[in-house]
C-alpha positions as CSV (number, residue, x, y, z in Angstrom):
1,I,93.5,100.3,102.1
2,E,93.3,102.4,105.2
3,A,93.5,106.1,105.3
4,K,94.1,108.2,108.4
5,L,93.7,112.0,108.4
6,M,95.5,113.7,111.2
7,A,95.7,117.5,111.9
8,D,96.8,119.6,114.9
9,G,93.8,120.3,117.1
10,F,91.6,117.7,115.4
11,E,90.7,114.0,116.2
12,T,92.3,111.5,113.8
13,Y,89.8,110.4,111.1
14,T,90.2,106.8,109.8
15,S,88.5,105.4,106.7
16,S,89.1,102.2,104.7
17,V,88.2,100.5,101.5
18,K,88.7,97.0,100.2
19,V,90.5,96.4,96.9
20,N,90.0,93.1,95.2
21,L,92.3,92.0,92.4
22,K,91.2,89.5,89.7
23,E,94.6,87.9,89.7
24,A,97.4,87.7,92.1
25,G,99.5,90.9,92.1
26,E,100.7,93.8,94.2
27,I,99.6,97.3,94.5
28,S,102.1,100.1,94.3
29,L,101.3,103.5,95.8
30,D,102.0,106.3,93.3
31,E,103.7,109.5,94.3
32,A,100.8,111.6,93.1
33,L,97.7,112.9,94.9
34,T,94.9,115.4,93.9
35,W,93.1,117.5,96.5
36,Y,89.7,118.9,95.6
37,H,88.7,121.6,98.2
38,N,87.1,125.0,98.8
39,F,83.8,124.0,97.0
40,D,82.0,127.2,96.1
41,G,78.7,125.6,95.2
42,E,79.7,124.8,91.6
43,N,83.5,124.2,91.5
44,Y,86.3,122.9,93.6
45,T,89.8,124.3,93.8
46,I,92.1,121.5,92.6
47,D,95.7,121.1,93.7
48,D,98.3,118.5,93.1
49,V,99.9,117.6,96.5
50,D,103.4,116.2,97.0
51,V,103.4,112.9,98.9
52,D,106.1,110.8,100.5
53,V,105.8,107.0,100.0
54,L,107.5,104.7,102.4
55,E,106.7,101.0,102.4
56,N,102.9,100.9,102.3
57,T,102.3,104.4,103.6
58,I,101.6,107.7,101.9
59,T,102.2,110.8,103.9
60,F,101.2,114.3,102.8
61,N,100.6,117.7,104.3
62,L,97.6,119.8,103.2
63,G,98.9,122.9,105.0
64,D,96.9,125.2,107.2
65,I,93.1,124.6,107.2
66,E,90.4,126.6,108.9
67,P,88.0,125.2,111.5
68,G,84.5,124.3,110.3
69,Y,83.0,122.4,107.4
70,A,83.3,125.1,104.7
71,P,85.6,125.9,103.0
72,N,87.4,122.7,104.0
73,D,84.8,120.4,102.4
74,G,86.3,118.3,99.7
75,Y,88.2,115.1,99.1
76,V,91.6,113.7,98.3
77,I,92.3,111.2,95.5
78,F,95.5,109.1,95.6
79,Y,96.6,106.7,92.9
80,V,97.8,103.2,92.9
81,S,99.3,100.9,90.2
82,V,98.7,97.1,90.0
83,I,101.9,95.2,89.5
84,E,101.4,91.7,88.0
């Protein structure tokens, strides 16, 4: 799975992870995503984000972000289902 994060005024950030299935099957991308952001030292703000799924690509918009590390530090979790 490869992820690309693109934003106006920023370089594209690419990350990837390998997923191994025990048996032959397919992975279906779910139309759900959770964004953890604005870490205040103890807690994150947690938002559900609408995504568009087309073929094997998830596209989503996190809206306006401010330059710098904080308060933009955080992570995104997207979900997949294994189809046997």
